[in-house]
C-alpha angles and dihedrals in degrees: 000000000000095000099036122214111340125189115250095255093048090044089055092047090050089051091052092048092050092051092048090052089048091050092052090048093050090044090057091061094082091046092054092044097060097063090042090056089044089058090057100259115135127223098260093050088048091053094047092054093037092061095037089058091042093049092050092050093045092053091046091053091046095050092047094069123059091211090056092049091051090049090052093050091050095054109116117229092247092055091049089052090052091050091051091050090048089052091051090049088056088066089077096054097045093042096054093044099049094039088054092050090067088073105012122077118247092243096051092046092050091051097047093047089060092075082088101083090063090048091050091049091054093046091047092062086073108017109033146010107316122219111265126227133012095270091061091053090044090052091051090051091049093050091048090050088051091054091048092052092047091051090047089056094064113118107249090216089063095049112139125230118292093246091055091050092048091052091048092051091049091055099072091046092055092040093052091054090047092052092052090049091049091050091051089048090056089056100260113157127214093223129065131187109295093010109112097157093083115073114232120252122249103284093224092055091049091048091051095049102034112119100008107169117230097231099058093034093054093043093054094043094047091047091053089051091047092052091046095052093042091054092046093049094048093045092053094047097248116166098251101146113113091241089058095055115093112242092237091059097059098078096051089042089056089046094052090048099045104032105024096040120018096036095035097050095043093050095044092050091049094044096046089051089060102041106021134256099273095049092042088054091051092051089048090065087090085078098081091049090051092047094046094050094050093041087057092049097043104032103021092241102171119232118214122215089252091055091049090052091050092050090050091053090052091055092046090051092054092049092049091049092054095046094044104056093154093225118197119235122233 
């Protein structure tokens, strides 16, 4: 392992840090997308190149480390098939989000997407590691309230088209399902000691997915997504050839592939494996704050006082969640 044996508290702290890095990476996606669209590149061409760059970088990172190469060689065929299916499922989440960004502001999209931690928490009751303790659930409620206040602060005169809003709302639903699937893939169980309310997973599925390393898992998943979007772009006649891409679009395309995809997925997978899907989703609520701040700086998207209050509640919720672990005695 790259980090060796880490005490439980440090392991948890590392998981939180990885998820924060992931959140900032994902949050940068909308920021990179705007100049790409401004250069005349559409959302499907963006996604094709985004995942092609991300796949190349992910395989480069994997092949660099002997431990990662050994982990790749040890992947059973069934697990590879599951990873490919998970990568193809990711087409839905990325497609709705980046299609919406053509008409929806980066700030509004980031806020609406953060309905997903509440969805993940509900799904986790049955399908993954549920949040422990009342303070964690209270923190989730506080973060969700912050998102609701921030959405309520959007100027009605700047409301985007209905289709853009519908695509944006669909994104967190698909993303929540993807997170639960990714957590199960990493070996996370729905039951914990003393928790009999959650039915156990199929033992064969757990055996197949237990111990999946982030580097090979992410490389396989991202490659499946890259192939899917490349085929979709070519089939629909999108201008995906390098000669058809405006020169000013290449740098943000590389950014959305390297930072918002390869780095973001690798770090989220590694972080969620350490702290659980529901808590990882809660920590990830720093993403809309990050996106809103930089959207204001880069694109002059105005923040209202209600949005600022909502963003503050999101941060407070994350802090409470990390200081109120609800540890069991004995």
